[in-house]
C-alpha positions as CSV (number, residue, x, y, z in Angstrom):
1,X,-107.0,-160.8,-107.8
2,X,-105.2,-163.9,-108.8
3,X,-106.1,-167.1,-106.9
4,X,-103.4,-168.2,-104.5
5,X,-103.2,-171.5,-106.3
6,X,-103.1,-170.0,-109.8
7,X,-99.8,-169.6,-111.5
8,X,-98.5,-166.1,-111.9
9,X,-97.4,-166.8,-115.5
10,X,-99.1,-169.0,-118.0
11,X,-97.2,-172.2,-118.9
12,X,-95.1,-171.9,-122.0
13,X,-96.7,-173.3,-125.1
14,X,-95.6,-176.9,-125.8
15,X,-93.9,-177.7,-129.1
16,X,-96.2,-179.3,-131.7
17,X,-95.8,-183.1,-132.0
18,X,-93.5,-184.2,-134.8
19,X,-93.2,-187.4,-136.8
20,X,-90.2,-189.7,-136.3
21,X,-89.0,-188.9,-139.8
22,X,-87.4,-186.9,-141.1
23,X,-85.1,-187.0,-138.1
24,X,-83.9,-184.0,-136.1
25,X,-80.1,-183.7,-136.2
26,X,-78.1,-184.6,-133.0
27,X,-76.6,-181.7,-131.0
28,X,-73.1,-182.3,-132.3
29,X,-73.9,-182.6,-136.0
30,X,-72.5,-179.3,-136.9
31,X,-69.2,-179.8,-135.1
32,X,-68.8,-183.4,-136.2
33,X,-69.5,-182.5,-139.9
34,X,-67.1,-179.6,-139.8
35,X,-64.3,-181.7,-138.3
36,X,-64.8,-184.5,-140.9
37,X,-64.8,-182.1,-143.8
38,X,-61.9,-180.1,-142.4
39,X,-59.8,-183.4,-142.1
40,X,-60.4,-184.1,-145.8
41,X,-59.3,-180.6,-146.7
42,X,-56.1,-181.0,-144.6
43,X,-55.3,-184.2,-146.3
44,X,-55.7,-182.5,-149.7
45,X,-53.4,-179.7,-148.5
46,X,-50.8,-182.3,-147.5
47,X,-50.9,-183.7,-151.0
48,X,-50.0,-180.2,-152.3
49,X,-46.7,-180.2,-150.5
50,X,-43.4,-181.1,-151.9
51,X,-42.6,-184.8,-152.0
52,X,-44.8,-187.7,-151.3
53,X,-47.3,-187.5,-148.4
54,X,-46.5,-189.3,-145.1
55,X,-49.3,-191.8,-145.9
56,X,-47.9,-192.8,-149.3
57,X,-46.1,-195.8,-147.9
58,X,-49.3,-197.2,-146.6
59,X,-51.0,-196.5,-149.9
60,X,-48.3,-198.3,-151.8
61,X,-48.4,-201.4,-149.5
62,X,-52.2,-201.5,-149.7
63,X,-52.1,-201.4,-153.5
64,X,-49.5,-204.2,-153.6
65,X,-52.1,-206.4,-151.9
66,X,-54.8,-205.6,-154.5
67,X,-53.3,-208.2,-156.9
68,X,-56.3,-210.1,-158.1
69,X,-57.4,-210.8,-161.7
70,X,-59.5,-208.7,-164.0
71,X,-61.7,-211.8,-164.6
72,X,-62.3,-213.1,-161.0
73,X,-65.5,-212.9,-158.9
74,X,-64.0,-210.1,-156.7
75,X,-63.5,-207.9,-159.7
76,X,-67.1,-208.6,-160.9
77,X,-68.4,-207.5,-157.4
78,X,-66.1,-204.4,-157.5
79,X,-67.5,-203.4,-160.9
80,X,-71.0,-203.6,-159.5
81,X,-70.1,-201.0,-156.8
82,X,-68.3,-199.0,-159.6
83,X,-71.6,-198.9,-161.5
84,X,-73.6,-198.0,-158.3
85,X,-71.2,-195.1,-157.6
86,X,-71.3,-193.8,-161.2
87,X,-74.2,-192.4,-163.3
88,X,-76.5,-195.2,-162.1
89,X,-76.1,-194.0,-158.5
90,X,-77.0,-190.5,-159.6
91,X,-80.1,-191.7,-161.3
92,X,-81.1,-193.7,-158.2
93,X,-80.7,-190.6,-156.1
94,X,-82.9,-188.5,-158.4
95,X,-85.5,-191.3,-158.5
96,X,-85.5,-191.4,-154.7
97,X,-86.0,-187.7,-154.5
98,X,-88.9,-188.0,-157.0
99,X,-90.5,-190.7,-154.9
100,X,-90.4,-188.4,-151.8
101,X,-92.2,-185.7,-153.8
102,X,-94.9,-188.1,-154.9
103,X,-95.7,-188.7,-151.2
104,X,-95.8,-184.9,-150.5
105,X,-92.3,-184.8,-148.9
106,X,-90.8,-182.2,-151.1
107,X,-88.7,-180.8,-148.3
108,X,-87.0,-184.1,-147.8
109,X,-86.6,-184.3,-151.6
110,X,-84.9,-180.9,-151.7
111,X,-82.6,-182.0,-148.9
112,X,-81.6,-185.2,-150.8
113,X,-81.1,-183.5,-154.1
114,X,-79.1,-180.6,-152.6
115,X,-76.9,-183.0,-150.6
116,X,-76.0,-185.0,-153.7
117,X,-75.3,-181.8,-155.7
118,X,-73.3,-180.1,-153.0
119,X,-71.1,-183.2,-152.4
120,X,-70.2,-183.6,-156.0
121,X,-70.1,-180.0,-157.3
122,X,-69.0,-177.9,-154.2
123,X,-66.9,-180.4,-152.2
124,X,-65.4,-183.2,-154.4
125,X,-64.5,-181.2,-157.5
126,X,-62.8,-178.4,-155.6
127,X,-60.9,-181.0,-153.5
128,X,-59.8,-182.8,-156.7
129,X,-58.5,-179.5,-158.1
130,X,-56.8,-178.7,-154.8
131,X,-54.9,-182.0,-154.5
132,X,-54.4,-182.8,-158.2
133,X,-53.3,-186.3,-157.3
134,X,-52.5,-188.8,-160.1
135,X,-54.4,-192.1,-160.2
136,X,-52.7,-195.4,-159.5
137,X,-51.2,-196.9,-162.6
138,X,-53.3,-199.0,-164.9
139,X,-56.8,-198.6,-163.5
140,X,-59.2,-201.4,-164.5
141,X,-62.2,-199.1,-165.1
142,X,-62.7,-195.8,-166.9
143,X,-61.7,-192.9,-164.7
144,X,-61.3,-189.2,-165.1
145,X,-58.5,-187.0,-163.8
146,X,-57.9,-186.5,-160.1
147,X,-57.7,-189.3,-157.7
148,X,-58.2,-187.4,-154.4
149,X,-60.8,-187.7,-153.0
150,X,-63.0,-190.5,-154.2
151,X,-66.2,-189.1,-155.6
152,X,-67.9,-192.4,-155.5
153,X,-67.2,-193.0,-151.8
154,X,-68.1,-189.4,-151.0
155,X,-71.5,-189.8,-152.7
156,X,-72.1,-193.2,-150.9
157,X,-71.3,-191.6,-147.5
158,X,-73.6,-188.7,-148.1
159,X,-76.4,-191.0,-149.3
160,X,-76.1,-193.1,-146.2
161,X,-76.6,-189.9,-144.1
162,X,-79.6,-188.5,-146.0
163,X,-81.4,-191.9,-146.2
164,X,-81.0,-192.3,-142.4
165,X,-82.5,-188.8,-142.0
166,X,-85.5,-189.1,-144.3
167,X,-86.4,-192.8,-144.2
168,X,-85.7,-194.6,-141.0
169,X,-87.4,-194.2,-137.6
170,X,-85.2,-194.3,-134.5
171,X,-85.4,-198.1,-133.9
172,X,-84.4,-199.0,-137.4
173,X,-81.9,-196.2,-137.8
174,X,-79.1,-198.0,-135.9
175,X,-79.3,-201.0,-138.2
176,X,-79.2,-198.6,-141.2
177,X,-76.0,-196.9,-139.8
178,X,-74.4,-200.4,-139.5
179,X,-75.4,-201.3,-143.0
180,X,-74.2,-197.9,-144.2
181,X,-70.8,-198.4,-142.7
182,X,-70.5,-201.8,-144.5
183,X,-71.7,-200.3,-147.7
184,X,-69.2,-197.4,-147.7
185,X,-66.4,-199.7,-146.7
186,X,-67.3,-202.0,-149.6
187,X,-67.2,-199.0,-151.9
188,X,-63.8,-198.0,-150.6
189,X,-62.5,-201.5,-151.2
190,X,-63.9,-201.6,-154.7
191,X,-62.1,-198.4,-155.7
192,X,-58.7,-199.8,-154.6
193,X,-59.4,-203.3,-156.0
194,X,-60.0,-201.8,-159.4
195,X,-56.8,-199.7,-159.1
196,X,-58.9,-196.6,-159.5
197,X,-57.8,-194.8,-156.4
198,X,-55.4,-194.9,-153.5
199,X,-56.8,-196.0,-150.1
200,X,-56.2,-192.6,-148.7
201,X,-58.4,-191.1,-151.4
202,X,-61.3,-193.4,-150.3
203,X,-60.8,-192.4,-146.7
204,X,-60.9,-188.7,-147.6
205,X,-64.0,-189.4,-149.7
206,X,-65.8,-191.0,-146.8
207,X,-64.8,-188.1,-144.5
208,X,-65.9,-185.5,-147.0
209,X,-69.2,-187.2,-147.8
210,X,-70.2,-187.9,-144.2
211,X,-69.1,-184.4,-143.2
212,X,-71.1,-182.7,-145.9
213,X,-74.2,-184.8,-145.1
214,X,-74.0,-183.8,-141.4
215,X,-73.6,-180.1,-142.2
216,X,-76.5,-180.1,-144.6
217,X,-78.6,-182.1,-142.1
218,X,-78.1,-179.3,-139.6
219,X,-78.6,-176.6,-142.3
220,X,-81.9,-178.1,-143.4
221,X,-83.1,-178.9,-139.9
222,X,-85.8,-176.1,-139.8
223,X,-87.3,-177.2,-143.1
224,X,-87.2,-180.9,-142.2
225,X,-88.8,-180.1,-138.8
226,X,-91.7,-178.4,-140.5
227,X,-92.2,-181.5,-142.6
228,X,-92.1,-183.7,-139.5
229,X,-94.7,-181.5,-137.8
230,X,-97.0,-181.6,-140.8
231,X,-96.6,-185.3,-141.2
232,X,-97.6,-185.8,-137.5
233,X,-100.7,-183.7,-138.2
234,X,-101.5,-185.5,-141.5
235,X,-101.0,-182.2,-143.4
236,X,-98.1,-183.0,-145.8
237,X,-100.2,-181.8,-148.8
238,X,-101.3,-178.5,-147.2
């Protein structure tokens, strides 16, 4: 017979401890990511309509204020962001993924690499084809066809999300989010200062990049959770 003080059912097994990084996605990550990405798609569909979009007036007024010189300090700073958002930024992302692999964190490396690839190949390029928006006249840097959305801003926003997931523990993550907002905003400013894109293109890029990062964070959650459990047990290389 069972003792009167004994439980009728054994307690459920407790979840194994996990390391603080990589972080688990918040409960609303899937919904938030979908809404951000959907908003970018809707803006692209609006651009496909007849006539100028309702936000073209704002775009024109903003670009009128971007009236600096090609040789001033602001332009030099904007060009630095242009380099970071171009091929150099892709190299940095690949190097970052490689460093994660060196420390046995190949799951985080796959997440980082996949996020960068998906943002560029499966989100930005189709949206550029969908909107087919001309660039502002006389850009100050070399650009390709298709102004909407900003690929550089999209990549920056995605990078902010994935770095927050795989690098920073909870106490430091808030400061990284604040830095990330400033970094993405600076990238958005640089694209318009250089007359490379309309401000609405940069907004859509930020929405698409952040949305993609959140969706992939949720999709990779089981894999990242296994890494966090192994890291807590000191078994990353097993």
